[in-house]
C-alpha positions as CSV (number, residue, x, y, z in Angstrom):
1,M,153.4,79.5,-129.1
2,P,151.3,81.2,-132.0
3,T,153.7,82.5,-135.3
4,Y,152.5,86.2,-134.6
5,S,154.7,86.1,-131.4
6,Y,158.2,85.5,-132.7
7,A,157.2,88.5,-135.4
8,V,156.2,90.9,-132.4
9,I,159.6,89.7,-130.8
10,A,161.6,90.3,-134.0
11,A,160.0,93.8,-134.3
12,G,160.8,94.8,-130.5
13,W,164.0,94.0,-131.3
14,L,164.5,95.7,-134.4
15,T,162.7,98.8,-133.1
16,W,164.8,98.5,-130.0
17,G,168.2,98.2,-131.9
18,A,167.7,100.7,-134.7
19,P,168.7,103.7,-133.0
20,F,172.0,102.5,-131.9
21,L,172.8,101.2,-135.4
22,L,171.6,105.2,-136.5
23,A,173.9,106.9,-133.9
24,R,176.6,109.0,-134.9
25,R,179.6,108.0,-133.2
26,T,182.4,110.4,-132.5
27,S,185.9,109.3,-133.8
28,E,187.5,111.2,-131.1
29,A,189.2,108.7,-128.5
30,P,187.7,109.3,-124.8
31,T,189.7,110.6,-122.0
32,N,188.7,108.1,-119.2
33,V,187.3,104.6,-119.7
34,D,186.7,102.2,-117.3
35,R,186.8,98.7,-119.1
36,R,185.5,97.0,-116.0
37,A,182.0,98.0,-117.3
38,R,182.3,95.4,-120.1
39,W,181.7,92.6,-117.3
40,G,178.3,94.4,-116.9
41,M,177.7,93.7,-120.5
42,V,178.8,90.5,-120.5
43,L,176.0,89.4,-117.7
44,Q,173.4,91.3,-119.6
45,G,174.3,89.1,-122.9
46,I,174.3,86.1,-120.7
47,A,170.7,87.2,-119.4
48,Y,169.4,87.8,-123.1
49,V,170.7,84.2,-123.7
50,L,168.7,82.8,-120.9
51,L,165.8,84.2,-122.1
52,W,165.9,81.5,-125.0
53,Q,166.1,78.8,-123.1
54,G,163.5,76.1,-122.4
55,H,160.8,74.3,-124.7
56,F,159.0,77.9,-125.4
57,W,157.9,76.7,-129.2
58,D,155.5,74.1,-127.1
59,A,154.4,76.8,-124.6
60,K,151.0,78.1,-124.6
61,L,151.0,81.9,-124.7
62,P,148.1,83.5,-122.4
63,T,146.5,86.8,-123.7
64,W,147.9,88.7,-120.6
65,R,151.3,87.5,-121.2
66,F,151.5,88.7,-125.0
67,A,149.9,92.2,-123.6
68,F,152.6,92.6,-121.0
69,S,155.5,91.9,-123.9
70,V,154.0,94.3,-126.5
71,I,153.7,97.0,-123.6
72,F,157.4,96.4,-122.6
73,L,158.6,96.1,-126.1
74,G,157.0,99.2,-127.0
75,L,158.3,100.6,-124.1
76,A,162.0,99.5,-125.0
77,G,161.6,101.0,-128.4
78,V,160.3,104.2,-127.2
79,L,163.3,104.7,-124.6
80,S,166.1,103.8,-127.2
81,W,164.5,106.0,-130.0
82,T,164.4,108.9,-127.3
83,A,167.9,108.4,-125.1
84,T,170.1,107.7,-128.2
85,P,169.7,111.0,-130.0
86,T,169.9,112.7,-126.7
87,L,173.2,111.8,-126.1
88,G,174.4,112.4,-129.3
89,R,177.8,111.8,-130.1
90,Q,178.7,111.0,-126.1
91,W,177.2,107.3,-126.6
92,R,179.3,104.8,-126.4
93,F,179.9,101.1,-125.7
94,D,181.9,101.5,-122.9
95,A,181.9,103.3,-119.8
96,S,183.9,106.6,-120.5
97,L,184.0,110.1,-120.9
98,S,185.1,112.5,-124.0
99,A,187.1,115.8,-123.3
100,D,184.4,117.9,-124.1
101,H,181.6,115.5,-121.9
102,Q,178.7,116.9,-120.7
103,L,176.0,115.9,-118.6
104,I,173.0,115.0,-120.1
105,T,169.6,115.7,-118.4
106,A,167.1,116.4,-120.9
107,G,164.8,113.8,-122.8
108,P,164.0,110.7,-120.8
109,Y,167.1,111.9,-119.0
110,R,165.1,114.0,-116.9
111,F,163.0,111.2,-115.5
112,I,166.1,108.3,-115.5
113,R,169.8,108.7,-115.1
114,H,170.1,105.5,-117.6
115,P,167.1,105.2,-119.7
116,I,169.2,102.9,-122.0
117,Y,169.6,100.6,-119.4
118,C,165.8,101.0,-118.6
119,S,165.1,100.2,-122.2
120,M,167.4,96.9,-122.2
121,L,165.5,95.8,-118.9
122,C,162.1,96.7,-121.0
123,L,163.6,94.5,-123.6
124,G,164.1,91.4,-121.4
125,L,161.0,91.8,-119.7
126,G,159.3,92.0,-123.2
127,V,160.7,88.8,-124.1
128,G,160.6,87.0,-120.9
129,F,157.0,87.3,-120.8
130,M,156.3,86.1,-124.3
131,I,158.7,83.1,-124.2
132,T,160.3,82.4,-121.2
133,P,159.2,79.8,-118.4
134,W,159.3,81.4,-114.9
135,P,162.3,80.1,-113.3
136,L,164.7,81.1,-116.3
137,F,162.6,84.2,-116.6
138,L,163.6,85.2,-112.8
139,L,167.2,84.1,-113.4
140,S,167.3,85.8,-116.5
141,M,166.0,89.1,-114.8
142,V,168.4,89.0,-111.8
143,V,171.7,88.6,-114.0
144,L,170.4,91.1,-116.3
145,I,169.6,93.6,-113.5
146,G,173.1,92.5,-112.0
147,G,175.0,93.5,-115.1
148,T,172.9,96.4,-115.4
149,E,173.9,97.5,-111.8
150,I,178.0,96.8,-112.6
151,R,177.3,99.2,-115.5
152,V,175.4,102.0,-113.5
153,R,177.9,102.0,-110.7
154,I,180.8,102.2,-112.7
155,E,179.4,104.8,-115.1
156,D,178.0,107.0,-112.0
157,K,181.8,107.2,-110.9
158,L,183.0,108.3,-113.8
159,L,180.1,111.4,-114.1
160,A,181.0,112.1,-110.5
161,S,184.5,112.2,-110.8
162,R,183.9,114.8,-113.9
163,F,180.7,116.5,-112.8
164,G,181.2,116.5,-108.5
165,E,178.3,118.1,-106.9
166,H,176.2,118.9,-109.9
167,F,176.3,115.2,-110.8
168,R,175.5,114.0,-106.9
169,Q,172.2,116.5,-106.9
170,Y,171.2,114.8,-110.2
171,Q,171.7,111.4,-109.1
172,Q,169.7,112.3,-106.0
173,S,167.1,113.6,-107.8
174,V,166.6,111.2,-110.4
175,P,166.4,107.5,-110.4
176,A,168.9,105.5,-112.1
177,Y,167.1,103.1,-114.2
178,V,163.5,102.2,-112.9
179,P,161.3,104.8,-112.6
180,F,160.5,105.6,-109.0
181,L,163.0,103.5,-107.2
182,R,166.0,105.2,-105.9
């Protein structure tokens, strides 16, 4: 594995994670929290750990895998840098609603209901293409999608409870976290 590949992965993670560290969070306590979504976060974390298993330091890195990695890491960064500021102070780790919660449909939310989860998928793909053996890569993606599905379903249920028909129309017209897939 060439040394520059580690630098690309580190840059990808830093670029992806920076907007979350810089985000202004509200000090206001949410009015409605569904902590079951934390199980999705646990699965997402396990998926990222799976990506780093195997003897990746001994592996050859074909040019096409490196190129896919750079593309997906770039997409992850673009999505996190556009989605997080668009959410503003509504961004939280937990699936929750605040008293003055608004349904965000601007920015990347015009195209994907959960662009941050799309960015997490892109991050996993970027790292996976770079360093992960195929069986672990596929397992990791299954676990990542499973965790993401848990979070998306819980968050969509919360949003539907608050915004009713307006959210259901948005849900029917905008894909969850993979563009062009409903």
